[in-house]
C-alpha beads as a LAMMPS data file, in Angstrom:
LAMMPS data file: protein, C-alpha beads

106 atoms
105 bonds

1 atom types
1 bond types

-500.0 500.0 xlo xhi
-500.0 500.0 ylo yhi
-500.0 500.0 zlo zhi

Masses

1 110.0

Atoms # bond

1 1 1 -9.466 37.000 3.087
2 1 1 -8.710 35.099 -0.139
3 1 1 -9.645 31.430 -0.135
4 1 1 -7.315 28.887 -1.596
5 1 1 -8.823 26.796 -4.422
6 1 1 -8.343 23.524 -2.567
7 1 1 -10.222 24.862 0.464
8 1 1 -13.522 24.856 -1.454
9 1 1 -14.964 21.367 -1.266
10 1 1 -17.341 20.073 -3.894
11 1 1 -19.397 16.916 -4.060
12 1 1 -16.872 15.475 -6.543
13 1 1 -13.971 16.071 -4.172
14 1 1 -15.874 14.540 -1.263
15 1 1 -16.645 11.514 -3.416
16 1 1 -13.000 11.241 -4.448
17 1 1 -11.843 11.490 -0.832
18 1 1 -14.311 8.768 0.175
19 1 1 -13.077 6.466 -2.606
20 1 1 -9.490 7.188 -1.614
21 1 1 -10.309 6.268 1.993
22 1 1 -12.055 3.067 0.883
23 1 1 -8.966 2.069 -1.104
24 1 1 -6.668 2.857 1.825
25 1 1 -8.877 0.799 4.133
26 1 1 -8.818 -2.130 1.685
27 1 1 -5.008 -2.068 1.515
28 1 1 -4.754 -1.835 5.293
29 1 1 -7.059 -4.846 5.720
30 1 1 -5.098 -6.696 3.021
31 1 1 -1.809 -6.304 4.909
32 1 1 -3.341 -6.791 8.371
33 1 1 -4.823 -10.132 7.285
34 1 1 -1.611 -11.371 5.616
35 1 1 -1.215 -15.030 6.686
36 1 1 1.835 -15.831 8.812
37 1 1 2.665 -18.738 6.488
38 1 1 2.731 -16.494 3.401
39 1 1 6.135 -14.916 2.614
40 1 1 6.246 -11.192 3.414
41 1 1 7.851 -10.240 0.139
42 1 1 6.810 -8.508 -3.025
43 1 1 6.829 -5.180 -4.791
44 1 1 4.526 -2.263 -4.071
45 1 1 3.649 0.117 -6.883
46 1 1 2.845 3.534 -5.465
47 1 1 0.475 6.170 -6.751
48 1 1 3.679 8.081 -7.619
49 1 1 4.510 5.263 -10.102
50 1 1 7.479 4.139 -7.991
51 1 1 8.180 0.488 -7.274
52 1 1 9.221 -0.494 -3.761
53 1 1 10.468 -4.067 -3.341
54 1 1 10.054 -5.408 0.189
55 1 1 11.150 -8.449 2.178
56 1 1 9.227 -7.691 5.364
57 1 1 6.542 -5.288 6.571
58 1 1 4.871 -3.960 9.706
59 1 1 1.351 -2.513 9.874
60 1 1 0.063 0.491 11.798
61 1 1 -3.158 2.488 11.570
62 1 1 -2.870 4.421 8.309
63 1 1 0.752 3.451 7.628
64 1 1 2.747 0.518 6.305
65 1 1 6.457 0.113 7.129
66 1 1 8.476 -1.808 4.530
67 1 1 11.955 -3.283 4.729
68 1 1 14.141 -3.824 1.683
69 1 1 16.942 -6.363 1.333
70 1 1 19.091 -3.763 -0.472
71 1 1 19.235 0.004 -0.070
72 1 1 17.702 2.198 -2.757
73 1 1 19.725 4.716 -4.784
74 1 1 19.991 7.083 -1.807
75 1 1 20.765 4.376 0.781
76 1 1 17.323 3.843 2.366
77 1 1 16.452 0.313 3.479
78 1 1 13.122 1.133 5.135
79 1 1 10.101 2.954 3.722
80 1 1 6.941 4.110 5.476
81 1 1 3.945 4.604 3.172
82 1 1 0.395 5.675 3.785
83 1 1 -2.055 3.051 2.565
84 1 1 -3.620 5.531 0.153
85 1 1 -0.242 5.807 -1.631
86 1 1 -0.446 2.136 -2.677
87 1 1 -1.605 1.479 -6.218
88 1 1 -0.760 -2.233 -6.558
89 1 1 1.094 -5.109 -4.912
90 1 1 3.141 -7.495 -7.032
91 1 1 3.821 -10.945 -5.606
92 1 1 7.309 -12.305 -6.216
93 1 1 6.854 -15.834 -4.881
94 1 1 6.590 -18.690 -7.357
95 1 1 3.462 -20.320 -5.887
96 1 1 0.397 -20.607 -8.088
97 1 1 -2.560 -18.228 -8.136
98 1 1 -4.475 -20.439 -5.682
99 1 1 -1.890 -19.597 -3.017
100 1 1 -3.322 -16.089 -2.592
101 1 1 -6.745 -17.416 -1.569
102 1 1 -5.478 -17.107 2.012
103 1 1 -5.354 -13.334 1.435
104 1 1 -9.121 -13.238 0.936
105 1 1 -9.420 -13.953 -2.787
106 1 1 -11.954 -16.496 -4.104

Bonds

1 1 1 2
2 1 2 3
3 1 3 4
4 1 4 5
5 1 5 6
6 1 6 7
7 1 7 8
8 1 8 9
9 1 9 10
10 1 10 11
11 1 11 12
12 1 12 13
13 1 13 14
14 1 14 15
15 1 15 16
16 1 16 17
17 1 17 18
18 1 18 19
19 1 19 20
20 1 20 21
21 1 21 22
22 1 22 23
23 1 23 24
24 1 24 25
25 1 25 26
26 1 26 27
27 1 27 28
28 1 28 29
29 1 29 30
30 1 30 31
31 1 31 32
32 1 32 33
33 1 33 34
34 1 34 35
35 1 35 36
36 1 36 37
37 1 37 38
38 1 38 39
39 1 39 40
40 1 40 41
41 1 41 42
42 1 42 43
43 1 43 44
44 1 44 45
45 1 45 46
46 1 46 47
47 1 47 48
48 1 48 49
49 1 49 50
50 1 50 51
51 1 51 52
52 1 52 53
53 1 53 54
54 1 54 55
55 1 55 56
56 1 56 57
57 1 57 58
58 1 58 59
59 1 59 60
60 1 60 61
61 1 61 62
62 1 62 63
63 1 63 64
64 1 64 65
65 1 65 66
66 1 66 67
67 1 67 68
68 1 68 69
69 1 69 70
70 1 70 71
71 1 71 72
72 1 72 73
73 1 73 74
74 1 74 75
75 1 75 76
76 1 76 77
77 1 77 78
78 1 78 79
79 1 79 80
80 1 80 81
81 1 81 82
82 1 82 83
83 1 83 84
84 1 84 85
85 1 85 86
86 1 86 87
87 1 87 88
88 1 88 89
89 1 89 90
90 1 90 91
91 1 91 92
92 1 92 93
93 1 93 94
94 1 94 95
95 1 95 96
96 1 96 97
97 1 97 98
98 1 98 99
99 1 99 100
100 1 100 101
101 1 101 102
102 1 102 103
103 1 103 104
104 1 104 105
105 1 105 106
């Protein structure tokens, strides 16, 4: 039986997977601890280099559901992403940098 190249795990791949899981966990905790008083709006940059503006979100284990105020180019208003697909979150509110301390920043 021929083995597929991705079926052979190396220490580097295990390390990468662990880092990927740590990043996903950090994003999940970030969204789970989002203060109720903080507006649920912004732009997510994905690991696919796509930007996803959102006006509301819901959290689930391993997944984040986003709602847009306008449909995208193919008509979708909702997007479900895995946390490990998130590269960055851009804040669109006009409050100062100190306002994000409630999200766990010092």
